[in-house]
C-alpha positions in Angstrom: 238.4 -116.1 2.4 237.0 -115.4 6.3 235.0 -117.7 7.4 232.4 -115.9 7.9 231.9 -115.6 4.3 232.4 -118.9 3.7 229.2 -120.0 5.7 227.1 -117.3 4.1 228.1 -119.0 0.8 227.3 -122.1 2.3 224.1 -121.1 4.2 223.0 -119.4 0.5 224.3 -123.2 -1.4 221.2 -124.5 0.7 218.9 -122.5 0.8 219.5 -122.5 -3.5 219.0 -126.7 -3.1 216.3 -126.7 -1.0 213.9 -123.8 -2.8 210.5 -125.3 -4.2 209.8 -124.7 -7.4 207.8 -122.2 -8.5 204.1 -123.5 -9.3 201.7 -122.5 -11.7 198.2 -122.3 -12.2 196.2 -124.0 -15.4 193.9 -122.5 -16.7 190.7 -123.7 -19.2 188.7 -120.7 -20.7 185.0 -120.6 -21.6 184.4 -120.3 -25.1 180.6 -120.2 -27.0 181.9 -123.3 -29.4 183.4 -126.5 -27.5 181.6 -129.1 -25.7 181.2 -129.2 -21.9 181.2 -133.1 -22.3 184.7 -132.3 -24.4 185.3 -130.6 -21.4 184.6 -133.4 -18.5 186.5 -135.3 -21.4 189.9 -133.2 -20.5 190.2 -132.8 -17.1 189.5 -136.5 -16.6 192.3 -137.5 -19.1 194.6 -134.8 -19.0 194.4 -133.8 -15.1 193.2 -136.9 -14.1 190.1 -135.4 -12.3 187.3 -138.1 -11.6 184.0 -137.5 -13.6 182.8 -135.3 -10.5 185.7 -133.6 -10.0 185.7 -132.5 -13.8 181.6 -132.0 -14.0 182.7 -129.4 -11.3 185.2 -128.0 -13.1 183.4 -127.7 -16.4 180.4 -126.1 -14.8 182.7 -122.8 -12.8 185.1 -122.4 -16.7 181.3 -122.2 -18.1 179.7 -120.0 -15.4 182.4 -117.8 -14.8 184.3 -117.9 -17.6 188.1 -119.3 -16.7 188.9 -122.2 -13.7 192.1 -123.5 -12.6 192.4 -127.0 -13.3 195.5 -128.2 -11.6 198.8 -126.3 -9.5 201.9 -128.1 -11.4 206.0 -127.2 -11.9 206.2 -125.1 -14.9 207.5 -127.7 -17.3 204.8 -129.8 -15.9 202.1 -126.8 -16.7 203.3 -126.8 -20.0 203.2 -130.0 -20.9 199.6 -129.9 -19.8 198.6 -126.8 -22.0 200.5 -128.4 -24.9 198.0 -131.6 -24.1 194.7 -129.5 -24.0 195.9 -127.7 -27.1 196.7 -131.3 -29.3 193.3 -132.9 -27.7 191.1 -129.5 -28.6 192.6 -129.2 -32.1 192.4 -133.0 -32.9 188.8 -132.6 -32.2 187.9 -129.0 -33.8 187.3 -127.4 -30.8 188.4 -123.8 -30.5 189.6 -124.0 -26.1 191.7 -122.6 -24.7 194.7 -123.2 -21.8 197.0 -120.8 -20.6 199.6 -121.2 -17.3 199.9 -118.1 -14.5 202.4 -118.2 -11.9 200.4 -119.3 -8.4 
């Protein structure tokens, strides 16, 4: 094996090790049934927003139809989705939460 081939492999390995993980936007979507108070509660309890941030995001969801409430690695985003879905179902709300690559 030549030195240039070894150098390329070392550079590729270094690039692979230092590459940032993909990030995902987690979005909440508006519906006609989920209360605004519940959306704020979800934003505070699951997304660690303070009351002011949570209220602002909730209003964007209400007015625009959806809003990014956090940007996370894939595993964290999937966990947030599952937490929102579980909390919403337990409360009897159809709150929808999705993720998309940032």
